[in-house]
C-alpha positions in Angstrom: 20.0 28.2 27.5 19.3 31.8 26.6 18.1 33.4 23.4 19.7 32.2 20.2 22.5 34.3 18.6 23.7 34.7 15.0 27.1 33.4 16.2 25.6 30.1 17.6 23.6 29.6 14.4 26.8 29.9 12.2 28.7 27.5 14.6 25.9 24.9 14.3 25.0 25.5 10.6 26.2 23.7 7.5 27.9 24.5 5.3 30.2 26.7 7.3 29.6 30.3 6.5 29.8 33.8 8.0 26.4 34.6 6.4 23.2 33.1 7.8 21.6 33.3 4.3 23.9 30.5 3.1 23.2 28.0 5.8 21.2 25.0 4.5 21.3 22.6 7.5 21.1 23.7 11.2 21.4 21.5 14.3 19.9 23.0 17.4 19.2 19.8 19.3 19.9 19.3 23.0 20.2 22.9 23.9 17.2 23.0 26.4 15.5 25.6 24.2 12.2 27.0 25.2 9.6 28.3 22.7 10.5 31.9 23.5 14.1 31.3 22.6 13.1 30.8 18.9 13.5 34.4 17.7 11.5 34.7 14.4 13.5 37.9 13.5 16.8 36.0 13.7 15.7 32.7 12.2 14.0 34.4 9.3 17.5 35.4 8.1 18.1 31.7 7.3 16.6 32.2 3.8 18.1 29.0 2.3 17.6 26.7 5.3 16.3 23.3 4.3 16.9 21.1 7.3 16.3 22.0 11.0 16.9 19.8 14.0 15.1 21.0 17.2 14.9 17.6 18.9 15.6 17.0 22.6 14.6 20.5 23.8 11.7 21.9 25.9 9.6 23.5 23.2 5.9 23.7 23.9 5.0 25.4 20.6 6.5 26.7 17.4 6.4 30.4 16.5 4.0 31.0 13.6 6.2 33.4 11.7 9.7 31.8 11.4 9.8 32.6 7.7 11.6 29.4 6.7 9.9 29.0 3.3 12.5 26.5 1.9 12.4 24.1 4.9 12.1 20.5 3.8 13.1 18.5 6.9 12.1 19.3 10.5 13.0 17.3 13.6 11.1 18.1 16.8 11.4 14.8 18.7 11.4 14.7 22.5 9.9 18.1 23.2 6.7 19.2 25.0 4.8 20.2 21.9 1.1 20.3 22.3 0.1 22.3 19.3 1.7 22.1 15.8 -0.7 24.2 13.8 2.3 26.4 13.0 3.5 23.7 10.5 1.3 25.2 7.8 4.0 28.0 7.4 6.4 25.5 5.8 5.0 24.9 2.3 8.0 22.7 1.2 8.1 20.5 4.3 8.6 16.8 3.3 9.9 15.1 6.5 8.7 15.7 10.0 9.7 13.9 13.3 7.5 14.4 16.3 8.3 11.3 18.4 8.4 11.8 22.1 5.9 14.7 22.4 3.5 13.2 24.9 1.0 16.1 24.7 0.4 15.4 21.1 -0.9 12.0 21.8 -4.4 10.8 22.6 -2.9 8.5 25.2 -1.5 11.4 27.2 -4.9 13.1 27.1 -6.5 9.8 28.3 -4.1 9.7 31.3 -4.9 13.3 32.2 -8.6 12.7 31.8 -8.5 9.6 34.0 -6.6 11.4 36.7 -9.4 14.0 36.9 -12.2 11.4 37.3 -14.0 11.0 40.6 -14.4 7.5 42.0 -18.2 7.6 41.7 -18.2 8.6 38.0 -20.1 6.1 35.8 -17.6 4.3 33.5 -19.7 4.3 30.3 -20.5 8.0 30.6 -16.8 8.8 31.4 -15.7 7.0 28.3 -18.1 8.9 26.1 -17.0 12.2 27.8 -13.4 11.4 27.1 -14.0 10.9 23.3 -15.9 14.3 23.3 -13.1 16.1 25.2 -10.4 14.6 23.0 -12.1 15.8 19.8 -12.6 19.2 21.4 -9.2 19.8 23.0 -6.5 17.9 21.0 -5.1 20.2 18.3 -2.8 18.8 15.6 -1.8 20.2 12.3 -3.0 23.2 10.3 -6.6 24.6 10.6 -7.2 23.6 7.0 -7.2 19.9 8.1 -9.3 20.4 11.2 -12.1 18.1 10.0 -9.6 15.4 9.3 -7.9 16.0 12.6 -11.2 15.7 14.5 -12.1 12.5 12.7 -8.7 11.0 13.3 -8.7 11.9 17.0 -12.2 10.4 17.4 -11.2 7.1 15.8 -8.0 6.8 17.9 -9.9 7.7 21.1 -12.6 5.2 20.5 -10.1 2.4 19.7 -8.1 3.4 22.9 -11.2 3.1 25.0 -12.2 -0.3 23.4 -8.7 -1.7 23.8 -8.9 -1.0 27.6 -11.7 -3.5 27.9 -14.4 -0.8 27.7 -17.2 -0.6 25.1 -17.8 2.4 22.9 -21.3 3.6 23.0 -23.7 1.6 20.7 -25.0 4.9 19.2 -21.5 5.5 17.7 -21.2 2.2 15.9 -24.3 0.3 15.0 -24.4 -3.4 15.3 -26.1 -4.0 11.9 -26.5 -1.7 9.0 -30.0 -1.4 7.5 -30.9 -3.8 4.8 -31.3 -2.7 1.2 -32.3 -4.6 -2.0 -29.7 -7.1 -3.2 -27.3 -5.8 -5.7 -27.0 -7.1 -9.2 -24.2 -9.7 -9.6 -21.1 -7.9 -10.8 -19.0 -8.8 -13.8 -15.3 -8.4 -14.0 -13.7 -6.3 -16.7 -10.0 -5.8 -17.7 -10.4 -2.1 -18.3 -13.0 0.1 -16.6 -14.9 2.4 -18.9 -14.1 6.1 -18.1 -17.2 7.7 -16.6 -17.7 11.4 -17.5 -19.9 12.0 -14.4 -17.1 11.2 -11.8 -16.4 14.0 -9.5 -13.2 14.8 -7.5 -12.9 13.2 -4.1 -12.6 15.1 -0.8 -9.3 14.9 0.9 -10.7 13.5 4.1 -10.9 9.7 4.1 -14.3 8.1 4.8 -13.5 5.4 7.3 -15.8 2.9 8.9 -14.6 0.7 11.7 -15.4 -3.0 11.5 -18.3 -3.8 13.8 -17.4 -7.4 14.6 -14.2 -9.2 15.5 -15.5 -12.6 14.4 -14.8 -14.0 11.0 -16.3 -17.0 9.3 -13.7 -19.7 8.3 -14.3 -22.7 6.1 -12.0 -25.3 4.5 -9.8 -28.1 5.6 -6.2 -28.3 6.7 -3.7 -29.3 4.1 -1.7 -31.8 6.3 -2.6 -35.5 6.0 -3.3 -35.7 9.7 -5.4 -32.5 9.6 -3.4 -31.0 12.5 -2.4 -27.7 11.0 -4.0 -24.9 12.9 -6.2 -22.4 11.1 -4.8 -19.0 10.3 -6.3 -16.7 12.9 -7.3 -13.4 11.2 -9.1 -10.5 12.8 -10.9 -8.0 10.6 -9.7 -4.5 11.5 -11.1 -2.0 9.0 -13.5 -1.6 6.1 -12.9 1.7 4.2 -14.4 3.6 1.3 -11.5 5.9 0.7 -11.9 5.9 -3.1 -15.5 7.0 -3.1 -16.8 9.6 -5.5 -17.4 12.8 -3.5 -16.6 10.7 -0.4 -20.1 9.3 -0.5 -20.8 6.0 1.4 -23.4 5.3 -1.2 -20.8 4.9 -3.9 -20.5 1.2 -4.6 -19.5 1.5 -8.3 -15.9 2.8 -8.2 -13.9 -0.3 -8.9 -10.6 -1.0 -7.1 -7.9 -2.8 -8.9 -4.6 -3.2 -7.1 -2.8 -2.9 -3.8 0.9 -3.2 -2.8 2.7 -3.0 0.5 5.5 -0.4 1.0 9.1 -1.7 1.3 10.6 -1.6 4.8 14.3 -1.6 4.3 15.1 -1.1 7.9 14.0 -4.7 8.6 17.2 -6.1 7.2 16.5 -7.3 3.6 15.1 -6.0 0.4 12.0 -8.3 0.6 10.7 -6.9 3.8 7.5 -4.9 3.8 5.8 -2.5 6.3 2.2 -2.2 7.5 1.6 0.6 5.0 -0.3 -0.4 1.9 -1.1 1.5 -1.3 -4.4 1.0 -3.1 -5.7 2.3 -6.4 -9.1 2.6 -8.1 -11.0 5.3 -9.9 -9.0 8.6 -10.0 -7.3 8.1 -6.7 -4.3 6.4 -5.1 -4.5 6.0 -1.3 -1.8 5.1 1.2 -3.2 3.4 4.3 -1.8 2.5 7.7 -3.2 -1.0 8.2 -3.0 -0.9 12.0 -5.0 2.3 12.5 -7.0 2.3 9.2 -6.0 5.9 8.7 -5.5 7.1 5.1 -2.1 8.7 5.4 -2.0 10.2 1.9 -4.3 10.5 -1.1 -3.3 11.4 -4.6 -5.9 12.2 -7.3 -5.7 12.6 -11.0 -9.0 13.8 -12.5 -9.9 11.8 -15.6 -7.6 9.0 -14.8 -8.6 5.4 -13.9 -5.8 3.8 -12.0 -5.2 0.0 -12.5 -1.9 -0.7 -10.9 0.6 0.5 -8.2 4.1 -0.6 -7.4 6.7 0.5 -4.9 10.4 0.9 -5.0 12.9 2.3 -2.5 15.7 4.5 -3.9 18.9 5.7 -2.3 19.1 9.5 -2.8 21.6 12.1 -1.7 20.2 15.2 -0.1 21.6 18.7 -0.8 23.4 18.5 2.6 25.2 15.4 1.3 23.4 12.8 3.4 22.2 9.5 1.9 18.7 8.3 2.7 16.2 5.8 1.5 13.1 7.2 -0.2 10.0 5.2 -1.0 8.6 6.0 -4.5 5.1 4.8 -5.6 4.4 4.3 -9.3 0.8 4.4 -10.4 -0.7 3.9 -13.8 -3.9 3.1 -15.7 -6.3 4.2 -18.4 -4.3 7.1 -19.9 -1.1 5.1 -20.4 0.9 7.4 -18.1 3.1 6.3 -15.2 3.0 8.8 -12.3 5.9 8.7 -9.8 4.5 9.8 -6.4 6.5 11.3 -3.6 4.2 9.9 -0.9 5.3 11.8 2.1 5.1 15.2 0.4 1.9 14.2 -1.4 2.8 15.3 -5.0 3.6 13.7 -8.3 7.3 14.3 -9.0 7.4 12.7 -12.5 5.3 11.5 -15.3 6.3 8.9 -17.9 4.3 8.9 -21.2 4.8 5.1 -21.4 2.1 3.8 -23.7 -0.6 5.1 -26.1 -3.1 2.7 -24.6 -4.0 1.8 -21.0 -1.4 0.3 -18.7 -2.7 -3.0 -17.2 0.1 -3.6 -14.6 3.4 -2.4 -13.3 6.3 -4.2 -11.7 9.7 -3.1 -10.3 12.8 -5.2 -10.7 13.6 -6.9 -7.3 17.4 -6.3 -8.0 17.5 -2.9 -9.7 15.6 -0.4 -7.7 15.2 2.1 -10.7 14.1 -0.5 -13.3 10.3 -0.6 -13.9 8.3 -2.8 -16.2 5.1 -1.5 -17.7 2.5 -3.7 -19.5 -0.1 -2.2 -21.8 -3.1 -3.0 -23.8 -1.0 -2.0 -26.8 0.5 -5.5 -26.4 3.9 -4.3 -25.4 5.9 -4.6 -22.2 8.5 -1.8 -21.7 11.4 -1.8 -19.3 12.3 1.7 -18.0 15.2 3.0 -16.0 13.9 5.8 -13.9 17.3 7.0 -12.8 18.0 8.7 -9.5 16.0 11.9 -8.9 17.8 15.2 -8.6 17.6 17.6 -5.6 14.2 18.8 -6.9 12.9 15.2 -7.0 12.8 15.2 -10.8 13.2 12.0 -12.8 14.8 11.5 -16.2 13.5 8.1 -17.3 15.0 6.2 -20.2 13.7 3.2 -22.2 15.8 0.0 -22.0 13.8 -2.7 -23.7 10.5 -3.3 -25.6 8.9 -6.7 -25.3 6.3 -7.6 -27.9 3.3 -9.8 -26.8 0.8 -11.6 -29.0 -2.0 -10.7 -26.6 -2.7 -8.3 -23.8 -0.3 -8.8 -20.8 -2.2 -8.9 -17.5 0.4 -9.8 -14.8 4.2 -9.5 -14.7 6.5 -11.6 -12.6 10.4 -11.6 -12.7 11.7 -15.1 -12.3 12.6 -15.4 -8.7 15.9 -17.3 -9.2 17.1 -15.1 -12.0 15.2 -11.9 -12.0 17.8 -10.1 -14.2 17.5 -12.7 -16.9 13.9 -13.7 -17.4 10.4 -12.1 -17.1 7.2 -14.1 -16.9 3.9 -12.6 -18.0 0.4 -13.8 -17.7 -1.5 -12.7 -20.8 -4.9 -13.1 -22.4 -3.4 -15.7 -24.7 -1.4 -17.6 -22.1 1.8 -17.5 -20.1 5.0 -16.3 -21.8 8.6 -15.6 -21.0 11.1 -13.1 -22.3 14.9 -12.8 -22.0 15.5 -9.4 -20.4 19.2 -9.5 -20.0 20.6 -6.1 -20.9 23.9 -7.4 -22.2 22.1 -8.7 -25.3 22.1 -6.5 -28.4 18.4 -6.5 -29.3 16.4 -3.8 -27.7 13.1 -5.1 -29.0 12.3 -8.7 -28.4 9.6 -11.2 -29.0 8.4 -13.9 -26.7 11.1 -16.4 -25.9 8.9 -19.3 -24.7 5.2 -19.9 -24.3 4.1 -22.2 -21.5 1.4 -24.7 -22.1 -1.1 -26.0 -19.5 -2.5 -29.3 -20.7 -5.8 -29.4 -18.9 -9.0 -27.3 -19.5 -10.9 -26.4 -22.7 -9.2 -24.4 -25.3 -11.2 -21.3 -24.5 -10.5 -21.5 -20.7 -7.0 -22.8 -21.0 -5.4 -19.8 -22.6 -5.8 -16.8 -20.4 -3.5 -16.5 -17.3 -4.7 -13.7 -15.1 -2.9 -14.7 -11.9 0.8 -15.2 -11.5 3.3 -15.2 -8.6 6.3 -17.1 -7.2 5.6 -19.1 -4.0 9.4 -19.6 -3.5 12.5 -19.5 -5.6 11.2 -22.2 -7.9 7.5 -22.8 -7.6 5.1 -20.6 -9.6 1.4 -20.2 -8.8 -0.8 -19.4 -11.8 -4.5 -19.1 -12.4 -6.8 -18.9 -15.3 -5.5 -21.8 -17.4 -8.3 -24.1 -16.2 -11.6 -23.5 -14.4 -11.8 -23.9 -10.6 -8.1 -24.5 -9.9 -4.8 -22.7 -9.2 -1.8 -24.4 -10.6 1.5 -24.8 -8.8 4.4 -25.6 -11.2 8.2 -25.8 -11.2 10.1 -23.2 -13.1 13.4 -25.1 -13.0 12.0 -28.4 -14.1 10.0 -26.8 -16.9 12.8 -24.6 -18.1 15.3 -27.4 -17.8 13.4 -29.3 -20.5 13.5 -26.4 -23.0 16.2 -27.2 -25.4 15.4 -25.1 -28.5 11.6 -25.3 -28.1 9.5 -22.2 -28.3 6.6 -24.0 -26.5 6.9 -25.8 -23.2 4.5 -27.9 -21.2 4.7 -26.9 -17.6 5.8 -29.4 -14.9 2.8 -29.3 -12.6 3.5 -30.0 -8.9 0.0 -29.6 -7.5 -3.4 -28.0 -8.1 -5.3 -26.0 -5.6 -9.1 -26.0 -5.5 -10.6 -22.6 -6.2 -13.9 -21.1 -7.2 -15.5 -22.6 -10.3 -16.5 -19.1 -11.6 -16.2 -18.3 -15.3 -15.4 -14.6 -14.4 -11.9 -13.5 -14.9 -9.2 -11.0 -13.7 -9.0 -12.1 -10.0 -5.4 -11.4 -9.1 -3.7 -14.0 -6.9 -0.7 -13.2 -4.6 1.7 -15.1 -2.4 3.7 -14.7 0.9 6.9 -16.5 0.0 8.4 -16.5 3.5 5.2 -18.0 4.9 4.4 -20.4 2.0 0.9 -18.9 1.5 -1.1 -18.4 -1.6 -4.1 -16.0 -1.6 -6.9 -15.3 -4.1 -10.3 -13.6 -4.0 -13.5 -14.8 -5.7 -16.8 -13.6 -7.1 -18.6 -14.1 -3.8 -16.5 -11.7 -1.7 -14.4 -14.5 -0.1 -10.6 -14.8 0.2 -9.1 -18.2 -0.3 -6.0 -19.0 1.7 -3.6 -21.9 1.0 -0.8 -22.9 3.3 1.3 -24.9 0.8 4.4 -25.6 2.8 3.4 -29.2 3.7 2.2 -29.8 0.1 5.5 -28.7 -1.5 7.6 -30.7 1.0 5.8 -34.0 0.1 7.6 -36.5 -2.1 6.3 -37.2 -5.6 3.8 -38.3 -6.7 1.6 -35.7 -5.2 -2.2 -36.2 -4.9 -3.9 -35.9 -8.3 -7.0 -34.2 -7.0 -7.0 -30.5 -6.4 -6.1 -29.7 -2.8 -8.7 -27.9 -0.6 -7.9 -24.4 0.7 -6.5 -24.2 4.3 -9.5 -21.9 4.9 -11.9 -19.5 3.1 -12.1 -16.1 4.7 -15.7 -14.8 4.6 -16.5 -11.2 5.2 -19.1 -10.3 7.8 -22.5 -9.7 6.1 -23.9 -7.3 5.5 -20.5 -5.5 5.6 -20.7 -2.8 3.0 -20.9 0.2 5.3 -24.7 0.4 5.6 -25.5 -1.2 2.2 -26.7 -4.7 1.7 -24.4 -6.3 -0.9 -25.1 -10.0 -1.3 -22.3 -10.6 -3.9 -19.2 -8.7 -4.6 -16.0 -9.7 -6.2 -12.6 -9.5 -4.4 -10.6 -8.3 -7.4 -7.2 -8.5 -5.7 -5.7 -9.4 -2.3 -2.3 -8.9 -0.9 -0.4 -9.5 2.3 2.8 -8.0 3.6 5.9 -10.3 3.6 5.3 -11.8 7.1 1.5 -12.2 6.6 0.8 -9.9 9.5 -1.6 -7.7 7.5 -3.9 -8.7 4.7 -5.6 -6.3 2.4 -8.4 -7.1 -0.1 -10.1 -4.8 -2.7 -13.5 -5.3 -4.2 -15.3 -4.2 -7.4 -17.7 -2.2 -5.2 -15.3 0.3 -3.7 -14.4 -1.4 -0.4 -10.9 -1.8 1.0 -10.8 -4.5 3.8 -7.9 -5.0 6.2 -7.3 -8.0 8.4 -4.5 -8.6 11.0 -3.1 -12.0 11.8 -3.4 -12.9 15.5 
């Protein structure tokens, strides 16, 4: 293929036009193009170009002066790119494809490095030299992110060496962090007090690799014969990506919620990826669980984020193509819902939802644009975000207002009829609302309050954990000390009649921490039959309840022991001795491949199931 021509660009451009300045999408894939074929003077005439496909060519680099200021989508898969610093010239870039460029990968650098080794070279020194050379020689991204690039390359290089059976130098990763005085026992709080001394975070994530692959497991199997194997979990990463000023000494920023990104390509709407969003302090982070890399970070100075929730919208591009787009909603102290375009790293919409802090968010599982917000103003509002326009702008509208008698803490659409009923765990108990949109009332009071018979009056009111285990069984926590309750939605609702207060039909109880502290959020993996919950000692309680729910009534009256208790390696807090720390919330993706836990002392922990 020779140099590009204006005629070729008009033939391959869309929409069809005799003027280059009107082309918005251009396909130059499979033309065997070399880097010198990309004529900046010619391409700069594509003043409205938004989508460019350069895949399946022979490009080694991109010219630094293409002038495509409106470019949003760039596909460069299956080339020979070894340096993509030129990407900084595309300020509007949102989507980038670089698959199949071997010289961009650390693996390719490792292969070249090994080929140059002499047979007599000492293995340990060679491995250390490889890490140094990778950090020095591999270039990726704009110069403004050079520190992040070097850090990322170092992490991948060290993990690559370790995965090959070699050991990274002990000087790089200490076996034990130094001891420090024991920290004061923390106390949970529903709303964090805004601290005026908080400073903006650096963009570069502060990652620490887990120093041990062993994990302490306690607890007994749930089966009567004790034969169920333990859930084998390997700790992958401990991160402090929410730290003030990126300081490893920050153990005060509290983390409140995490949620896994939808993965629609896996075949059904309930699927999730290995990407998790976490929130705490003034930051929302999006983390790749496999690598431990913070892919994106969004900050809102003066905000204190309490909740995040994902949805996946079907949008139509300006070129007329349909695509799925993951949107992350985040909210907290200021009562605002921020809709984040994760890939592009900016906020594309703000809903002034409540005058007081928002405790939690929840998207409808059946309507991708419907979002519930629950606030300390004792209201739950259902919003329709609508589909964003070509500039990614939202026009949200309010559909329903649900009044609560106490502060709502957790939201959960009823699994078997999510368009009809919404459950909420509140400071005053567990309540249910009719959320059907074909009803005339746009402001509604609680339809039914659920009553848990056991526990003292003070402890038996608050419900601070709520999730469906399957289509019928609900897991809830907070109604009685030291237990998690499993109860049947269908059996409970079937006995309703005209009652406004219903006693739940309890199926089983799970033994949990006897702590009097509150606001530990439980979660479930419905496909795996697993319930998870943190505690005040830094542990994660895991329950495999499949055998329990398949047993015939009557079930054992005594609370069932956890399948196991996951204990974090101690001292684990990145060089600080922390004897006690609360696991505020824990979540796993749908298949329980990855598990993420957040603490009140600014630690994100990630495990992988073996």
